[in-house]
C-alpha positions as CSV (number, residue, x, y, z in Angstrom):
1,X,-131.5,80.0,36.0
2,X,-133.1,81.2,39.2
3,X,-136.0,80.1,41.4
4,X,-139.2,81.4,39.9
5,X,-140.7,82.3,43.3
6,X,-137.9,83.9,45.4
7,X,-135.3,84.7,42.7
8,X,-132.5,82.7,44.4
9,X,-129.9,81.1,42.1
10,X,-129.0,78.5,44.8
11,X,-130.6,75.5,43.0
12,X,-129.9,71.8,43.5
13,X,-131.1,68.6,41.8
14,X,-134.4,67.2,43.0
15,X,-136.0,64.7,40.6
16,X,-134.8,63.3,37.3
17,X,-136.3,61.0,34.7
18,X,-139.9,62.3,35.3
19,X,-142.4,61.1,32.7
20,X,-145.7,62.8,31.9
21,X,-148.4,60.7,33.7
22,X,-150.8,61.3,30.7
23,X,-148.3,60.2,28.1
24,X,-148.7,63.3,26.0
25,X,-145.0,64.3,26.4
26,X,-142.6,61.6,25.5
27,X,-139.4,63.1,26.9
28,X,-138.1,62.7,30.4
29,X,-137.9,65.8,32.6
30,X,-136.1,66.9,35.7
31,X,-136.8,69.3,38.6
32,X,-134.4,71.3,40.6
33,X,-135.1,72.7,44.1
34,X,-134.3,76.1,45.6
35,X,-132.1,75.8,48.6
36,X,-133.5,79.1,50.0
37,X,-137.3,78.6,49.8
38,X,-137.7,75.0,48.9
39,X,-139.6,75.5,45.7
40,X,-139.2,73.3,42.6
41,X,-138.6,74.4,39.0
42,X,-138.5,72.4,35.8
43,X,-135.1,72.5,34.2
44,X,-135.0,73.4,31.3
45,X,-138.3,75.2,31.0
46,X,-140.4,74.4,28.0
47,X,-141.1,77.1,25.4
48,X,-144.6,78.6,25.2
49,X,-145.1,76.7,21.9
50,X,-144.1,73.4,23.5
51,X,-146.5,74.0,26.4
52,X,-149.4,74.8,24.2
53,X,-149.2,71.4,22.4
54,X,-149.3,69.4,25.7
55,X,-152.9,69.8,26.6
56,X,-155.5,67.3,25.3
57,X,-159.1,68.3,24.5
58,X,-160.2,66.3,27.5
59,X,-157.8,68.0,29.9
60,X,-160.7,69.7,31.8
61,X,-163.9,68.1,33.1
62,X,-166.8,69.1,30.7
63,X,-170.1,67.3,31.0
64,X,-171.4,67.0,27.4
65,X,-175.0,66.3,26.3
66,X,-173.7,64.5,23.1
67,X,-171.7,61.9,25.2
68,X,-172.8,58.3,25.5
69,X,-175.3,57.3,28.2
70,X,-172.5,55.8,30.3
71,X,-170.4,59.0,30.1
72,X,-173.3,61.2,31.0
73,X,-174.1,59.0,34.0
74,X,-170.5,59.1,35.2
75,X,-170.2,62.8,34.7
76,X,-173.4,63.5,36.7
77,X,-172.3,61.3,39.6
78,X,-168.8,62.9,39.6
79,X,-170.3,66.4,39.5
80,X,-172.6,65.7,42.4
81,X,-170.2,63.8,44.5
82,X,-166.9,65.6,43.9
83,X,-166.9,68.8,41.9
84,X,-170.0,70.5,43.3
85,X,-169.1,70.0,47.0
86,X,-165.5,71.0,46.2
87,X,-166.6,74.2,44.5
88,X,-168.9,75.1,47.4
89,X,-166.0,74.7,49.8
90,X,-163.7,76.8,47.5
91,X,-166.2,79.7,47.7
92,X,-166.4,79.4,51.5
93,X,-162.7,79.3,51.7
94,X,-162.2,82.4,49.5
95,X,-164.8,84.2,51.7
96,X,-163.0,83.2,54.9
97,X,-159.6,84.4,53.6
98,X,-160.6,87.6,51.8
99,X,-163.9,88.7,53.4
100,X,-165.4,89.2,49.9
101,X,-169.0,88.1,49.6
102,X,-169.7,89.9,46.4
103,X,-168.1,92.1,43.7
104,X,-166.5,91.5,40.3
105,X,-164.3,88.4,40.0
106,X,-162.0,87.4,37.1
107,X,-160.9,83.7,37.0
108,X,-157.7,83.2,35.0
109,X,-157.4,79.8,33.5
110,X,-161.1,79.1,34.0
111,X,-161.2,76.0,31.8
112,X,-164.7,74.9,31.0
113,X,-166.1,77.5,33.4
114,X,-167.7,75.2,35.9
115,X,-166.1,76.9,39.0
116,X,-166.8,80.3,37.4
117,X,-170.4,79.4,37.1
118,X,-170.4,78.4,40.7
119,X,-169.0,81.8,41.7
120,X,-171.8,83.5,39.7
121,X,-174.4,81.4,41.5
122,X,-172.8,82.5,44.8
123,X,-173.5,86.1,44.0
124,X,-170.4,87.4,42.3
125,X,-170.2,89.2,38.9
126,X,-167.8,87.0,36.9
127,X,-165.6,87.0,33.9
128,X,-163.0,84.5,32.8
129,X,-159.7,84.1,30.8
130,X,-158.8,80.9,29.1
131,X,-156.3,79.9,26.3
132,X,-158.2,76.7,25.2
133,X,-160.5,77.4,22.3
134,X,-162.6,74.4,23.1
135,X,-163.0,75.3,26.8
136,X,-163.9,79.0,25.9
137,X,-166.6,77.8,23.5
138,X,-168.0,75.4,26.1
139,X,-168.1,78.0,28.9
140,X,-169.8,80.5,26.6
141,X,-172.3,78.1,25.0
142,X,-173.2,75.9,28.0
143,X,-173.3,78.5,30.7
144,X,-173.5,81.9,29.0
145,X,-170.3,83.1,30.6
146,X,-168.1,86.0,29.6
147,X,-164.8,84.4,28.9
148,X,-161.9,86.1,27.0
149,X,-159.8,83.8,24.9
150,X,-156.0,84.2,25.1
151,X,-153.1,84.7,27.5
152,X,-153.7,87.1,30.4
153,X,-150.6,89.1,29.6
154,X,-151.8,89.8,26.1
155,X,-155.5,90.6,26.6
156,X,-156.5,94.3,26.7
157,X,-158.4,94.1,30.0
158,X,-159.5,97.2,31.9
159,X,-157.2,98.2,34.7
160,X,-158.5,98.3,38.3
161,X,-161.7,96.6,37.3
162,X,-161.8,93.6,39.6
163,X,-162.4,93.0,43.3
164,X,-160.7,89.6,43.0
165,X,-158.6,87.7,40.5
166,X,-158.6,84.0,41.0
167,X,-156.2,81.4,39.7
168,X,-156.9,77.8,40.9
169,X,-154.2,75.3,40.0
170,X,-153.0,77.5,37.1
171,X,-149.9,79.5,38.3
172,X,-147.8,76.3,38.4
173,X,-148.3,76.0,34.6
174,X,-146.8,79.5,33.9
175,X,-143.1,79.9,33.2
176,X,-143.1,83.5,34.5
177,X,-145.3,83.7,37.5
178,X,-143.9,87.0,38.7
179,X,-145.0,88.7,35.4
180,X,-148.5,87.1,35.8
181,X,-148.9,88.5,39.3
182,X,-147.7,91.9,38.2
183,X,-150.4,91.9,35.6
184,X,-153.0,90.8,38.1
185,X,-151.9,93.6,40.4
186,X,-152.8,96.2,37.7
187,X,-156.3,94.6,37.1
188,X,-157.3,94.7,40.7
189,X,-159.1,97.7,42.3
190,X,-157.1,99.1,45.3
191,X,-157.9,96.8,48.1
192,X,-158.7,93.9,45.8
193,X,-157.5,90.4,46.3
194,X,-155.7,87.8,44.3
195,X,-156.5,84.2,45.2
196,X,-154.1,81.4,44.2
197,X,-154.7,77.7,44.4
198,X,-151.3,75.9,44.3
199,X,-149.6,72.6,45.0
200,X,-146.9,73.0,47.6
201,X,-143.6,71.2,48.0
202,X,-143.4,71.3,51.8
203,X,-146.4,69.1,52.2
204,X,-147.1,65.5,53.4
205,X,-148.1,64.5,49.8
206,X,-144.8,65.8,48.4
207,X,-142.8,63.8,51.1
208,X,-144.9,60.6,51.0
209,X,-145.2,60.3,47.2
210,X,-141.9,61.9,46.1
211,X,-141.4,61.6,42.3
212,X,-144.9,59.8,42.0
213,X,-146.8,62.9,43.3
214,X,-149.2,64.1,40.6
215,X,-147.9,67.6,40.9
216,X,-144.5,66.3,39.8
217,X,-145.7,63.9,37.1
218,X,-147.8,66.6,35.6
219,X,-144.5,67.9,34.1
220,X,-143.9,69.5,31.7
221,X,-147.3,71.2,32.1
222,X,-146.3,71.9,35.7
223,X,-143.2,74.1,35.3
224,X,-142.8,75.2,38.9
225,X,-144.2,74.2,42.3
226,X,-143.7,76.5,45.2
227,X,-143.2,75.8,48.8
228,X,-145.5,77.7,51.1
229,X,-142.7,80.2,51.8
230,X,-142.1,80.5,48.1
231,X,-145.7,81.3,47.3
232,X,-145.8,84.0,50.1
233,X,-142.6,85.5,48.8
234,X,-143.9,85.7,45.3
235,X,-146.9,87.6,46.5
236,X,-144.8,89.9,48.6
237,X,-142.4,90.7,45.6
238,X,-145.5,91.5,43.5
239,X,-146.6,94.1,46.0
240,X,-149.4,92.3,47.8
241,X,-150.0,92.6,51.5
242,X,-152.2,90.9,54.2
243,X,-151.1,87.6,52.8
244,X,-153.2,84.6,54.1
245,X,-153.3,80.9,53.4
246,X,-155.2,77.7,54.2
247,X,-155.3,74.1,52.9
248,X,-157.6,73.7,49.9
249,X,-160.7,71.6,50.2
250,X,-160.2,68.1,51.7
251,X,-161.7,66.3,48.8
252,X,-159.5,68.1,46.3
253,X,-156.4,67.1,48.2
254,X,-157.6,63.5,48.4
255,X,-158.2,63.5,44.7
256,X,-154.5,64.5,44.1
257,X,-153.4,61.6,46.2
258,X,-155.6,59.1,44.4
259,X,-154.5,60.3,41.0
260,X,-150.9,60.1,42.1
261,X,-151.5,56.4,42.8
262,X,-153.6,55.8,39.7
263,X,-153.0,58.4,37.0
264,X,-155.1,56.3,34.6
265,X,-158.2,57.3,36.5
266,X,-157.7,61.0,35.6
267,X,-160.1,62.8,33.3
268,X,-157.7,63.0,30.3
269,X,-156.9,59.3,30.5
270,X,-160.3,58.0,31.3
271,X,-162.5,60.1,29.0
272,X,-159.9,60.7,26.4
273,X,-158.6,57.1,25.9
274,X,-161.0,54.7,27.5
275,X,-164.5,53.7,26.5
276,X,-167.2,51.4,27.8
277,X,-165.9,49.0,30.5
278,X,-162.5,50.6,30.4
279,X,-163.9,54.0,31.3
280,X,-166.1,52.6,34.0
281,X,-163.3,50.5,35.4
282,X,-160.8,53.4,35.6
283,X,-163.3,55.8,37.2
284,X,-164.5,53.1,39.7
285,X,-160.9,52.4,40.7
286,X,-160.3,56.1,41.2
287,X,-163.4,56.4,43.4
288,X,-162.3,53.4,45.5
289,X,-158.9,55.0,46.1
290,X,-160.7,58.2,47.3
291,X,-161.5,56.5,50.6
292,X,-158.0,55.9,51.9
293,X,-156.9,59.1,50.2
294,X,-159.4,61.1,52.2
295,X,-157.9,59.7,55.4
296,X,-154.4,60.6,54.3
297,X,-155.5,64.1,53.3
298,X,-157.0,64.5,56.8
299,X,-153.9,63.3,58.5
300,X,-151.7,65.5,56.4
301,X,-153.2,68.7,57.7
302,X,-153.3,67.6,61.4
303,X,-153.3,69.3,63.9
304,X,-154.6,72.2,61.8
305,X,-154.2,75.9,62.8
306,X,-152.3,78.6,61.0
307,X,-149.3,76.3,60.2
308,X,-151.4,73.5,58.6
309,X,-150.0,72.2,55.4
310,X,-151.6,70.2,52.6
311,X,-150.6,69.1,49.1
312,X,-152.6,71.9,47.7
313,X,-153.2,75.3,49.4
314,X,-155.0,78.6,48.8
315,X,-152.9,81.8,49.1
316,X,-154.4,85.2,49.1
317,X,-152.8,88.7,48.9
318,X,-154.4,92.1,48.9
319,X,-153.5,95.0,46.7
320,X,-152.8,98.0,49.0
321,X,-155.3,100.8,49.1
322,X,-159.1,101.0,49.3
323,X,-161.2,99.7,52.1
324,X,-159.9,96.7,54.0
325,X,-162.5,94.1,54.9
326,X,-161.2,91.6,57.5
């Protein structure tokens, strides 16, 4: 076994006895850490068939008209207060890092298509890839999005079609990230950008929360978590240049802290298991935890600058060739 990000075989034990915070997987898992780049990898890796069975129908946020009045109310509040501001900041961050203010964008692992829809509103021509049948149907029917169903590596997508390929909190779910980035490289136009949103091991959240960090307890769906150096190394190995990075939106980082402290407030647990007062109580408790979590997320990235670290980061790399917009 080798590190999935830098290829080193120098691995050491990190965490053992990890349990799935959503309770879908009933086994305990362990992570090992790369002594060279500091990235973490699940040992052993689950098979693709095992992974496919570990995602509930409520894994992604999907406002639904047929829901109860309480659920519709909560989903509207959450969209306005959390998702919509976070997506606006994501778009601004992608523009800051890549210089792209338009063009054709493919989002891999687009889920229910809510961020893809936001990219379309911001002026991009968009397409998506998603393995969940339910999410694909939702994205197509509720937003009229072009979403291809299946794994990126298996779909017959047109080479050199996209100005950017975006994967936000997806690559850590993939047992062969190098192969995925190699495929993305072929789909990008010369000069096109890949954009990765990833949890990182050399962050305040990882140190403070340890084995309780939501990026760890998301195992076995999370199969590998890079360090910042590991993410950059993976992009370099895949042939990308002009590599850039920055902390992901503050609210998203705060959300990861809050859900580390109270996993029951997460979408799969709240909307999938709770109803009535249970649902309201879980979401209200999660909202209450966002206040101290925002403070911790702000402290984590202090004092800022190019070396700022956060629990989740955005990394961008450019395919060589074409015009370079700074």
